[in-house]
C-alpha positions in Angstrom: 35.1 38.0 -127.2 31.9 38.7 -129.4 29.0 40.7 -128.1 27.0 37.5 -128.1 29.7 35.3 -126.3 30.1 38.5 -123.7 26.3 38.3 -123.4 26.2 34.6 -122.7 28.9 34.8 -120.3 27.1 37.6 -118.4 24.1 35.8 -118.2 25.8 32.6 -116.8 27.7 35.1 -114.3 24.4 36.4 -113.3 22.7 32.9 -112.8 25.8 31.9 -110.6 25.2 34.9 -108.2 21.9 33.2 -107.3 23.2 31.3 -104.4 20.1 30.5 -102.3 20.4 33.3 -99.6 18.9 36.9 -100.3 22.1 38.2 -98.7 24.5 36.6 -100.9 22.4 37.3 -104.0 22.4 40.9 -103.2 26.1 41.1 -102.3 27.3 39.0 -105.4 24.8 40.3 -107.9 25.2 44.0 -106.9 29.1 43.5 -107.6 28.3 42.1 -111.0 26.0 44.8 -111.7 28.6 47.5 -111.1 31.5 45.6 -112.7 29.6 44.3 -115.9 32.3 46.1 -118.1 35.0 44.7 -115.9 38.3 43.3 -117.7 38.1 39.4 -118.7 40.6 38.8 -116.1 38.4 40.2 -113.2 35.2 38.4 -114.5 37.2 35.2 -114.6 38.3 35.6 -111.0 34.7 36.3 -109.8 33.8 33.3 -111.8 36.2 31.1 -110.1 35.4 32.5 -106.7 31.8 31.5 -107.2 33.0 28.0 -107.4 33.6 28.1 -103.5 30.9 27.0 -101.0 28.4 29.6 -99.9 29.7 29.6 -96.1 33.4 30.3 -97.4 32.3 33.2 -99.5 30.0 34.4 -96.7 32.9 34.4 -94.0 35.1 36.3 -96.6 32.5 39.0 -96.9 31.9 39.2 -93.2 35.6 39.4 -92.8 35.7 36.3 -90.7 38.5 34.9 -93.1 40.6 36.3 -96.0 40.0 35.1 -99.4 43.0 32.8 -100.4 43.7 34.7 -103.7 44.4 38.2 -103.8 42.2 38.8 -106.8 39.3 37.1 -104.9 40.1 39.6 -102.0 40.1 42.5 -104.3 36.5 41.5 -105.1 35.5 40.8 -101.6 37.0 44.3 -100.3 34.9 45.9 -103.3 31.8 44.2 -102.1 32.3 45.1 -98.4 33.1 48.7 -99.1 29.9 48.9 -101.4 27.8 47.9 -98.8 29.7 49.2 -95.8 30.5 45.9 -94.2 
């Protein structure tokens, strides 16, 4: 992927992290900031996870439920660890 495509993809992901609640914005945006150099597969998993509804993502992040995909759960675990949740 070219630098322009990467830049565009990251801008799109950054925009998708804006969920309407400050808490989710901080948690998701913070993960992206730390993993901006992640491999394409991890970023694609994050992108797919962002398709899920906010209440469901929130439940995963608060450990009320587990994410249905292992790659999503890895992201959730990284977010929880970073924020000591």
